[in-house]
C-alpha positions, 0 to 999 in steps of 0.5 A: 275465690277458692277456699283457702284450707290452713292444715293443722288438726281437724275437728274432731279428734279420738285418743285410744289408749294415750293416742291420739288418732286423726279422723278426717285427714287421712283417706279412710272410713269416715262418717259419712253418708255412702248413699251420697253420689256423683256420675259415675266414673273417676272424679279427679287425678292427682299425681297418678292416683285416681278418685273415683265416685264412691271416693269423691261422695265422702268428700261432699259430704263432709264439705256440705257439713263443714259448709252448712249446705245442702246443695252442692254448690261451687263453694261446696265442690271446691272445699270436697276437692280441697279435702280429696287434695289434701288426703292424696298430698298428705298420703304423698308426703308420708310413702315419701317421708317412711321410704327414706327413714326405714321408719315403720308402723307395727299392727302390734301397735294397734292391737295394744290400743284396742285391748287397752280402750275397749274391755269387750270385743263387743264394745269394740265393734260398738264402737266401730259401727258408729263411727261407719267401719265396715269391719277390723280390718278397715278399721286397723288400716284406718289406724296404721295410717293415723299413726303413720301420720303423727309419726310424720308430725312428731319428727317434723316437731324435732325438725323445727327444734320443738320442745315440750317442757318437762313440767307439761307432760308431768301435769299429764302424768300425775293424778291427785285426787282433794278434798275439802271442808268448805264454810261460806258465808251464806247457804248455798241452796236458799242464798240466805246469809248464815254469818259473818266473812269474820265468823266464817273465817272464826269456825273454819279456823276451829275446825282447823284445830280439830283436824289438827288435834286428829279427829277424822277429816271425812266426819268433818267433811260431811258434817261441817262442809257447805258444798257437800255435793263437791267437797273435793276434786278427782282423780284427775291430772294436775293440768286439769285440777289446775283448770278446775280450781280457783288460783288459791285453792290450786296453789294451796292443794299442789304444795301439799304431799299426799296426806298433807292437810292445808291451812284454812285457805280462802276461796277466790272463786266463790261468791259469797266468800268462804273457806277451804280446808284442804287434804291432799288423798292422793298423788299418783305417778306411774314408775318404771317402765310404765313411767318411760312409756306414759311420759313419751306418749304424752311427749308426743301427743303435745309435740303432736298439737304443736306442731299442728300450730307452728307457722312454718309447718302450716306453710309447709303443708299449705305448700304441697295442697297447692302443689297438688293442686297444680297437678290435678286433672278433673275428671268429671265433665260436670264438676269440671264444668262447675268447678272451673266457673270460679274466679 
Protein backbone atom coordinates (compact mmCIF):
# COMPACT_ATOMS: atom_id res chain seq x y z
CA UNK A 1 0.00 0.00 0.00
CA UNK A 2 1.64 3.22 -1.11
CA UNK A 3 1.74 6.37 0.98
CA UNK A 4 -0.57 9.12 -0.20
CA UNK A 5 1.34 12.38 -0.49
CA UNK A 6 -0.93 15.39 -0.54
CA UNK A 7 0.57 18.45 -2.15
CA UNK A 8 0.54 21.50 0.03
CA UNK A 9 3.00 23.45 2.07
CA UNK A 10 5.84 21.37 3.40
CA UNK A 11 6.59 21.41 7.09
CA UNK A 12 9.40 23.95 6.82
CA UNK A 13 9.13 27.33 5.17
CA UNK A 14 11.51 30.21 5.24
CA UNK A 15 10.42 33.82 4.99
CA UNK A 16 13.01 36.22 3.66
CA UNK A 17 12.06 39.83 3.13
CA UNK A 18 8.38 39.01 2.92
CA UNK A 19 8.89 36.28 0.34
CA UNK A 20 7.80 32.80 1.30
CA UNK A 21 10.50 30.30 0.38
CA UNK A 22 9.32 26.73 0.30
CA UNK A 23 12.06 24.47 1.56
CA UNK A 24 12.23 20.92 0.37
CA UNK A 25 9.59 21.11 -2.31
CA UNK A 26 12.01 21.46 -5.18
CA UNK A 27 15.22 19.66 -6.06
CA UNK A 28 18.03 21.57 -4.44
CA UNK A 29 20.17 21.75 -1.31
CA UNK A 30 18.22 20.43 1.64
CA UNK A 31 18.92 19.79 5.28
CA UNK A 32 19.97 16.22 4.65
CA UNK A 33 22.67 13.83 5.64
CA UNK A 34 24.96 13.79 2.62
CA UNK A 35 26.62 10.62 3.96
CA UNK A 36 23.49 8.53 3.50
CA UNK A 37 24.17 6.27 0.50
CA UNK A 38 22.51 3.68 -1.66
CA UNK A 39 24.05 1.51 -4.36
CA UNK A 40 26.18 3.41 -6.84
CA UNK A 41 24.66 4.43 -10.14
CA UNK A 42 21.27 5.79 -11.25
CA UNK A 43 18.28 4.98 -9.06
CA UNK A 44 15.14 6.27 -10.79
CA UNK A 45 14.31 7.50 -14.26
CA UNK A 46 11.22 9.63 -14.89
CA UNK A 47 10.38 11.45 -18.14
CA UNK A 48 13.93 10.77 -19.29
CA UNK A 49 15.38 12.43 -16.18
CA UNK A 50 17.66 10.30 -14.01
CA UNK A 51 18.01 10.62 -10.24
CA UNK A 52 21.44 9.48 -9.13
CA UNK A 53 22.30 7.80 -5.87
CA UNK A 54 23.59 10.95 -4.15
CA UNK A 55 20.33 12.79 -4.92
CA UNK A 56 18.15 9.87 -3.88
CA UNK A 57 20.10 9.64 -0.62
CA UNK A 58 18.70 13.03 0.34
CA UNK A 59 15.16 11.82 -0.28
CA UNK A 60 15.86 8.72 1.83
CA UNK A 61 17.06 10.91 4.65
CA UNK A 62 13.94 13.10 4.49
CA UNK A 63 11.74 10.00 4.33
CA UNK A 64 13.38 8.50 7.39
CA UNK A 65 12.84 11.77 9.25
CA UNK A 66 9.19 11.97 8.19
CA UNK A 67 8.44 8.36 9.12
CA UNK A 68 10.65 8.48 12.22
CA UNK A 69 12.36 5.31 11.10
CA UNK A 70 16.01 4.33 11.38
CA UNK A 71 15.57 1.50 8.90
CA UNK A 72 15.16 1.74 5.14
CA UNK A 73 11.82 -0.08 5.13
CA UNK A 74 9.36 -0.39 2.25
CA UNK A 75 7.44 2.51 3.79
CA UNK A 76 10.55 4.69 3.84
CA UNK A 77 11.42 3.71 0.28
CA UNK A 78 7.96 4.56 -0.98
CA UNK A 79 8.07 7.91 0.80
CA UNK A 80 11.48 8.68 -0.71
CA UNK A 81 10.31 7.68 -4.19
CA UNK A 82 7.23 9.86 -3.78
CA UNK A 83 9.37 12.85 -2.80
CA UNK A 84 11.56 12.34 -5.85
CA UNK A 85 8.53 11.99 -8.13
CA UNK A 86 7.01 15.10 -6.62
CA UNK A 87 10.06 17.20 -7.37
CA UNK A 88 10.37 15.95 -10.93
CA UNK A 89 6.66 16.46 -11.55
CA UNK A 90 6.78 19.99 -10.19
CA UNK A 91 9.92 20.88 -12.12
CA UNK A 92 8.30 19.60 -15.31
CA UNK A 93 5.18 21.70 -14.68
CA UNK A 94 7.29 24.76 -13.95
CA UNK A 95 9.31 24.40 -17.14
CA UNK A 96 6.12 24.10 -19.20
CA UNK A 97 4.49 27.03 -17.40
CA UNK A 98 7.41 29.43 -17.86
CA UNK A 99 7.94 28.36 -21.47
CA UNK A 100 4.25 28.96 -22.23
CA UNK A 101 3.85 32.28 -20.36
CA UNK A 102 7.25 33.78 -21.08
CA UNK A 103 7.51 34.79 -17.44
CA UNK A 104 10.95 35.03 -15.88
CA UNK A 105 12.53 35.06 -12.44
CA UNK A 106 15.34 37.57 -12.16
CA UNK A 107 18.36 36.99 -9.91
CA UNK A 108 17.99 40.62 -8.82
CA UNK A 109 14.97 39.47 -6.79
CA UNK A 110 17.27 37.18 -4.82
CA UNK A 111 19.81 39.97 -4.33
CA UNK A 112 17.04 42.15 -2.89
CA UNK A 113 15.97 39.41 -0.50
CA UNK A 114 19.53 38.93 0.73
CA UNK A 115 20.08 42.67 1.25
CA UNK A 116 16.85 43.08 3.18
CA UNK A 117 17.25 39.99 5.35
CA UNK A 118 20.95 40.02 6.23
CA UNK A 119 22.80 42.98 7.70
CA UNK A 120 26.27 41.52 7.06
CA UNK A 121 27.93 39.01 4.79
CA UNK A 122 28.88 36.99 7.87
CA UNK A 123 25.21 36.61 8.86
CA UNK A 124 24.35 35.45 5.36
CA UNK A 125 27.18 32.90 5.29
CA UNK A 126 26.19 31.56 8.71
CA UNK A 127 22.61 31.17 7.49
CA UNK A 128 23.73 29.25 4.39
CA UNK A 129 25.94 26.95 6.44
CA UNK A 130 23.10 26.19 8.86
CA UNK A 131 20.89 25.12 5.96
CA UNK A 132 23.59 23.04 4.33
CA UNK A 133 24.34 25.15 1.24
CA UNK A 134 27.86 24.75 -0.11
CA UNK A 135 28.14 28.26 -1.54
CA UNK A 136 26.21 31.37 -2.54
CA UNK A 137 25.58 30.12 -6.08
CA UNK A 138 23.86 27.00 -4.76
CA UNK A 139 21.72 29.12 -2.43
CA UNK A 140 20.72 31.52 -5.21
CA UNK A 141 19.78 28.64 -7.51
CA UNK A 142 17.56 27.19 -4.79
CA UNK A 143 15.88 30.54 -4.12
CA UNK A 144 15.30 31.08 -7.83
CA UNK A 145 13.55 27.72 -8.07
CA UNK A 146 11.45 28.55 -5.05
CA UNK A 147 10.54 31.90 -6.57
CA UNK A 148 9.47 30.11 -9.76
CA UNK A 149 7.26 27.86 -7.66
CA UNK A 150 5.70 30.88 -5.92
CA UNK A 151 4.85 32.54 -9.24
CA UNK A 152 3.39 29.27 -10.46
CA UNK A 153 1.19 29.02 -7.35
CA UNK A 154 0.07 32.64 -7.65
CA UNK A 155 -0.91 32.05 -11.28
CA UNK A 156 -2.88 28.93 -10.27
CA UNK A 157 -4.64 30.93 -7.57
CA UNK A 158 -5.70 33.48 -10.18
CA UNK A 159 -6.92 30.71 -12.48
CA UNK A 160 -9.06 29.35 -9.64
CA UNK A 161 -10.45 32.86 -8.98
CA UNK A 162 -9.00 32.91 -5.47
CA UNK A 163 -9.00 36.44 -4.10
CA UNK A 164 -7.76 37.93 -0.85
CA UNK A 165 -10.03 40.45 0.91
CA UNK A 166 -8.34 43.81 1.40
CA UNK A 167 -8.89 43.66 5.15
CA UNK A 168 -6.70 40.53 5.42
CA UNK A 169 -3.84 42.26 3.66
CA UNK A 170 -4.18 45.42 5.72
CA UNK A 171 -4.14 43.41 8.95
CA UNK A 172 -0.67 42.17 7.98
CA UNK A 173 0.40 45.54 6.66
CA UNK A 174 -0.48 47.83 9.56
CA UNK A 175 1.79 47.89 12.62
CA UNK A 176 0.44 49.01 15.99
CA UNK A 177 1.77 49.52 19.51
CA UNK A 178 -0.35 49.92 22.65
CA UNK A 179 0.27 50.67 26.31
CA UNK A 180 -2.20 50.21 29.12
CA UNK A 181 -2.95 50.54 32.79
CA UNK A 182 -4.36 47.34 34.25
CA UNK A 183 -6.15 47.26 37.60
CA UNK A 184 -7.13 43.84 38.95
CA UNK A 185 -8.72 42.39 42.06
CA UNK A 186 -5.78 40.22 43.20
CA UNK A 187 -2.02 40.61 43.39
CA UNK A 188 -0.57 39.12 40.15
CA UNK A 189 2.38 37.56 42.04
CA UNK A 190 0.97 36.37 45.39
CA UNK A 191 -2.66 36.04 44.22
CA UNK A 192 -3.73 37.62 47.50
CA UNK A 193 -6.90 39.79 47.38
CA UNK A 194 -6.33 43.47 46.64
CA UNK A 195 -9.83 44.80 46.22
CA UNK A 196 -13.31 43.85 45.09
CA UNK A 197 -14.31 44.18 41.45
CA UNK A 198 -16.39 47.25 42.37
CA UNK A 199 -13.34 48.82 44.01
CA UNK A 200 -11.21 47.96 40.97
CA UNK A 201 -13.70 49.70 38.70
CA UNK A 202 -13.79 52.72 41.01
CA UNK A 203 -9.97 52.99 40.99
CA UNK A 204 -9.67 52.61 37.23
CA UNK A 205 -12.31 55.32 36.75
CA UNK A 206 -10.33 57.64 39.02
CA UNK A 207 -7.19 56.95 36.97
CA UNK A 208 -9.11 57.57 33.76
CA UNK A 209 -10.15 60.97 35.06
CA UNK A 210 -6.49 61.74 35.83
CA UNK A 211 -5.48 60.76 32.30
CA UNK A 212 -8.24 62.93 30.83
CA UNK A 213 -7.08 65.80 33.04
CA UNK A 214 -3.67 65.61 31.36
CA UNK A 215 -1.60 63.64 33.83
CA UNK A 216 1.31 61.72 32.28
CA UNK A 217 0.09 58.35 31.05
CA UNK A 218 3.52 56.71 31.20
CA UNK A 219 3.95 57.74 34.84
CA UNK A 220 0.52 56.39 35.72
CA UNK A 221 1.36 53.08 34.03
CA UNK A 222 4.55 52.75 36.07
CA UNK A 223 2.84 53.74 39.30
CA UNK A 224 -0.48 51.90 39.10
CA UNK A 225 -0.54 49.17 36.43
CA UNK A 226 -0.53 45.73 38.00
CA UNK A 227 1.08 43.91 35.07
CA UNK A 228 4.10 46.20 34.90
CA UNK A 229 6.22 43.65 33.07
CA UNK A 230 3.74 43.48 30.22
CA UNK A 231 1.90 46.80 30.11
CA UNK A 232 1.41 46.92 26.38
CA UNK A 233 1.68 45.15 23.05
CA UNK A 234 3.77 45.68 19.96
CA UNK A 235 4.98 46.83 17.69
CA UNK A 236 3.12 44.06 15.85
CA UNK A 237 0.78 43.59 12.95
CA UNK A 238 -2.94 43.95 13.52
CA UNK A 239 -3.28 40.26 12.61
CA UNK A 240 -0.89 39.21 15.37
CA UNK A 241 -2.41 41.73 17.78
CA UNK A 242 -5.84 40.13 17.33
CA UNK A 243 -4.37 36.77 18.28
CA UNK A 244 -2.57 38.20 21.34
CA UNK A 245 -5.25 40.10 23.26
CA UNK A 246 -8.72 39.44 24.61
CA UNK A 247 -11.85 40.50 22.73
CA UNK A 248 -12.67 43.63 24.74
CA UNK A 249 -9.09 44.87 24.64
CA UNK A 250 -8.92 44.29 20.88
CA UNK A 251 -12.17 46.09 20.13
CA UNK A 252 -11.30 49.08 22.31
CA UNK A 253 -7.73 49.41 21.00
CA UNK A 254 -8.55 49.09 17.30
CA UNK A 255 -11.21 51.80 17.65
CA UNK A 256 -8.48 54.28 18.67
CA UNK A 257 -6.47 56.59 16.47
CA UNK A 258 -2.79 57.10 17.22
CA UNK A 259 -2.51 58.83 20.61
CA UNK A 260 -6.10 57.96 21.53
CA UNK A 261 -7.06 56.68 24.98
CA UNK A 262 -9.89 54.27 25.75
CA UNK A 263 -12.43 54.46 28.52
CA UNK A 264 -12.03 51.70 31.15
CA UNK A 265 -12.39 48.30 29.49
CA UNK A 266 -13.27 45.12 31.38
CA UNK A 267 -10.71 42.36 30.84
CA UNK A 268 -12.25 39.19 29.43
CA UNK A 269 -9.06 37.14 29.44
CA UNK A 270 -7.88 37.86 32.96
CA UNK A 271 -8.65 35.71 35.98
CA UNK A 272 -9.47 37.30 38.39
CA UNK A 273 -11.37 40.16 36.70
CA UNK A 274 -9.76 43.52 36.05
CA UNK A 275 -9.93 46.66 33.94
CA UNK A 276 -7.77 48.35 31.32
CA UNK A 277 -7.18 51.90 30.19
CA UNK A 278 -5.55 51.62 26.78
CA UNK A 279 -3.51 54.15 24.82
CA UNK A 280 -2.74 53.64 21.15
CA UNK A 281 0.94 54.52 21.03
CA UNK A 282 1.36 54.18 17.28
CA UNK A 283 -0.38 53.00 14.13
CA UNK A 284 1.73 52.89 10.99
CA UNK A 285 1.28 51.73 7.44
CA UNK A 286 3.72 52.14 4.52
CA UNK A 287 3.06 54.95 2.09
CA UNK A 288 3.49 55.54 -1.62
CA UNK A 289 5.51 53.00 -3.59
CA UNK A 290 6.43 51.14 -0.40
CA UNK A 291 2.75 50.60 0.31
CA UNK A 292 2.14 49.14 -3.15
CA UNK A 293 5.19 46.89 -2.87
CA UNK A 294 4.36 45.55 0.59
CA UNK A 295 0.66 45.16 -0.26
CA UNK A 296 1.56 43.04 -3.29
CA UNK A 297 4.02 40.91 -1.29
CA UNK A 298 1.48 40.17 1.44
CA UNK A 299 -1.31 39.49 -1.04
CA UNK A 300 0.92 37.02 -2.88
CA UNK A 301 1.87 35.25 0.36
CA UNK A 302 -1.81 34.84 1.21
CA UNK A 303 -2.62 33.63 -2.30
CA UNK A 304 0.08 30.98 -1.97
CA UNK A 305 -1.36 29.77 1.34
CA UNK A 306 -4.90 29.73 0.00
CA UNK A 307 -4.16 27.88 -3.23
CA UNK A 308 -2.06 25.27 -1.42
CA UNK A 309 -5.15 24.38 0.64
CA UNK A 310 -7.56 24.50 -2.31
CA UNK A 311 -9.15 21.06 -3.03
CA UNK A 312 -9.11 21.58 -6.80
CA UNK A 313 -5.43 22.47 -6.74
CA UNK A 314 -4.60 19.51 -4.48
CA UNK A 315 -6.34 17.17 -6.89
CA UNK A 316 -4.43 18.67 -9.81
CA UNK A 317 -1.11 18.19 -8.00
CA UNK A 318 -2.04 14.63 -7.05
CA UNK A 319 -2.76 13.89 -10.70
CA UNK A 320 0.65 15.11 -11.90
CA UNK A 321 2.29 13.03 -9.17
CA UNK A 322 0.45 9.91 -10.27
CA UNK A 323 1.30 10.64 -13.91
CA UNK A 324 4.96 10.82 -12.94
CA UNK A 325 4.60 7.51 -11.08
CA UNK A 326 3.17 5.93 -14.23
CA UNK A 327 6.23 7.12 -16.17
CA UNK A 328 8.74 5.97 -13.55
CA UNK A 329 11.38 3.33 -14.07
CA UNK A 330 13.33 2.11 -11.04
CA UNK A 331 16.88 1.36 -12.16
CA UNK A 332 18.52 0.31 -8.91
CA UNK A 333 18.05 -3.51 -8.55
CA UNK A 334 17.92 -3.56 -4.76
CA UNK A 335 15.40 -0.74 -4.52
CA UNK A 336 13.37 -2.23 -7.34
CA UNK A 337 13.12 -5.58 -5.57
CA UNK A 338 12.10 -3.99 -2.26
CA UNK A 339 9.75 -1.40 -3.75
CA UNK A 340 7.68 -3.90 -5.70
CA UNK A 341 7.29 -6.22 -2.71
CA UNK A 342 4.52 -3.88 -1.56
CA UNK A 343 0.89 -4.70 -2.17
